[in-house]
N, C-alpha and C positions, 0 to 999 in steps of 0.2 A: 504493500500500500504506500509506504513512505518513499520507496525507491522507484515508484512508477514514473514513466516518462512525463515530466512536467512540461517539457518544451519540445514537442515532436518535430518542429521545423528546424531545430538547431542541430548542427553536426557535433555529436558528443565524443568524437574520437580524441583520445588522449594525445597531448602534444608536449614538447619540451618548452614551448613558449609559456610565459606567465598567463594564467587565466585572469581576465579582467572583467569585472562585473559591477554594474551600478544598480542599486536597489533604492526604492523610494517609498516614503510613507506620507499619507495625508496629514499626519500629525508632525508639524515642523518645529515643535518646541525643542530648543537646544538640549534640555535635560533628557527628553525622550530619546533623541538621537544618540546622546552619549551613553545612556543606559543600554540601548540596543547595540551599540558598538561593543560595549563590554560583554554582553551576552554572546554575541557572535564570535568574538575573539576567544571566549572560553570554549565555545562549541568547537571551533576549528582546532584549538590546542588539544582538546580532549580527543578529537578524531585523529590527531597525529600530524596536522599541518604545522610546519615550522617556519616557512617563508611566506609571510603575509604582511601587507601594508594596507592601511585603511585611511581614507581621507573623508572627513565629515564636511558636508556642504549644507549648512543649516538653512540658507536662503532658499534652497530647493527641496529640503527635506530628504536629502540623498546621502547615501554612504557608497563610496567607491572603493572597491577591493582590487588588489593585485596579488595574486596567489601563485607562488612558484611551486615546483615539485612535480610538474607533469600531470596535475589533476584535470580530469575532464569535467565539463559543466554539469553533466548528469549526476556526477558523484557529489559535487559541492553545493549545487543549488538548493537541495532540501535542507542543508544546514543553514543557509542564509534566509530561506523563505518560510520554513515551517514555524507556526506559532509556538508550538512546544508546550501547550497547556496540559501538564500532567495532573491526573486526578486519581485518588484512591476513594472509591465510593461504595456505599451500601447499595444494594439492589432490591427491587421488588422481585419475588419469585413469580413464576408464571401464574400461579393461582392467585397471588395477591394483586398482580396487575389486572388480571381479568375481573376479579371481584371489584376493584376500584373503578374500572371502566363500566361494568354493569350498573353501577350506581349512578351513572350519568344518563342524560336524556339521549345521548348519541350512541348508545350501545349497538343499535341496529347497524349503524355505519361502521363502528369499530369491529363488529363481528365478522366483517369481510376478511379481516386479517388475523383475528384471534380465535382460538378454539373455544367451544362452548364449555367443555370440561378441561381442567388444567391440572398440572402437576405442581404440588406445593414445594417440591425440592428442586425444581428445574430453574436454572438461571436464565436460559434463553426463553423469552416470553412468546416469540413468534418467529416464523421464517417467512421471508417475502422474496418473490422473484426480483432479481436485480432490476429488471425493467420497471417494476412497480414501486421501487424505493423512493424516487423523487415525488411521486404522487402521495405516498404515505407520509413523507416528511412535510409536505405542504399541508396535508390534512391535520397532522399532529400539531404543527405550528399554529394553525388557525384556531384549533381547539384550546391550545395553551393561551393564545391571545385573548380569547373571549371568556376565559376562566372556567371552562368545562372540564379541563384536565386537572387532576389532583395537584395541589401545590407541592413543589419539590420533586415531581416525577418528570423525567426527561428521557425520551427514547434515544438509543444510540446503536448504530450497527456494529457488528463484530468485524475484526480485521480480516479474517479469512472466510471465504464462502463455505457453505456446507457442501457435502459430497455431490449434491445435485446442482450445485451452482447458485443456490438461493442464498440470500443474506440473512444471517441470524441477528435478531433484535434483542436488545437488553433494555430494561427499564431502570435507569439510575435513580437513586433516592438521595436528594440533597437536603442539607440542614436549613435552618432559617437563614435567610439572606442568600440562598442558592449557593451554599458553600459545600464542598466535598469534605470527607473526613480529613484529608491531607492533600497537599499538592507539592509543587516543586520546592517550596520553602522548607519542606520537611526533610529534604535529601541532602546528605553530606557529600556523597560520591556515588558514581555509577561506573560500571565497567562491563565490557563484553567478554564472555568466556565461551569456550568451545569444548564439547565433550565428544571424545572419540567413540564412546560406546553407542551413543544415539546418533552420531554424525550430524549434530545440530548445535546451534549456539543459543545462548540465553544472556540476559542482562541481569547482573547482580547489583542490588541497591543497598547502600548503607545509609541509614537515617542519622540525622543529627540528634542531639539529646532530646529536644522537644518532639521531633518527629518519631523517635523510638518510643517515647511515652504514649504518643497518640496512636501509633500503630499497635502497641500492646493493648491499649484500651479498646481499639476498634476490633481487633481479633478476639479479645476476651468477650466483648459484647455480642459477637456474631458467630460463636462456635456452633457448628452445624448448619450455617448459612453461607451463601456465596458472598464474596467481596470482589468488586471489579477494579481493574487497573486500566485506565483509559488515557489516551492522548488526543487532544483536539477533537473530542467527541467520537472517537473510535475506540471500541473496547478491545484490548489486547488479550485479556484473559479474565475469567471470573470463577476462580476455584472455590470449592467449599472449604471453609475454615475448620480444621480438625482440632486445633488447640491454640491457646494463646501463644503469640510469637513475641517473646520478651527480650530477644537478643539484638534487636535493632536492625534486622536485615530482611530483605525480600528479594524475590526473583521474578523476572518477566520472561516467560517462555512462550513458544508458539511457532515452532517449525521455522525459525529464523536461519538465514545464511549468516556467516560470520560478518559479512559486510553490512547486512541489515541490522545485526546486533550492535556493531560498532557505531552505526548512524544513530540508533535509538539511544545508546549509552551517552553519546556526545550531546544529543539534544537535551537529555535529562541533566547532564553535568553542567551544561551552559545555562539552563533555565529557560523560562518563558520570555518571549519578546514582549516589550511594553506596548507595542503597536503593530498593526499589520503592515507588511511591506510587499511590494510587487517588483518584478524585474523590469528595469528600463532598458538595459543593454548587456550583452555578454559577448566576449570574443576570446578565442583560444590561440 
């Protein structure tokens, strides 16, 4: 998902020339650009990029990068443009979500996507054909806007499609103020690791002191229930909690390649961007 082709018209072939990219935000406040600059430098450093120069152009709301080392645009652009909003969330089980929706006046419309009888242990609340996902998202956003969706409930797709190609949906449960249990501020460090036995990679997370306490509390309160780990509204995993995790660590797994795990670890290490950015130009 994160390593998908963001710019299909660009030649992504690696080159020995420096990669030059300009990104821009509508928020041109100097403090926002400086914060974004620090986040992006942390991401690049965590990814292993050593030769990088950044020029801030506050009058245009732009950051100009020159990156050596032979990196291709396809590899670097996700680090520069991904929002990076990491969230650890409680979830509604399938049965809880269906029960909540049945209490609304729109159940007949919701029933198109949700089962009549539901599993109280299942974290995936529904599966939807990929072609139908935009329509579902528009429908859900409209219901959230008019107050007919329960407060604190937000639907999010899973990162990987189901075996039949359909999209798995989760119902994230937020606290007052639409806050997750924890976010990027709770993380001290993250790193990509590869296991030969499973021939797959995962991301290891170490929480800071406050984050470790919040994670221990969250897992203690949700024993026997799933907890979700999501980034930018996409659920990477939602395992059932078997016991309190009081040693300040977590793992994100999900059939990652090592490159995908390195990217995710760097995004987490750098933190969330303070504003949205888009690509102005790139050359290799």
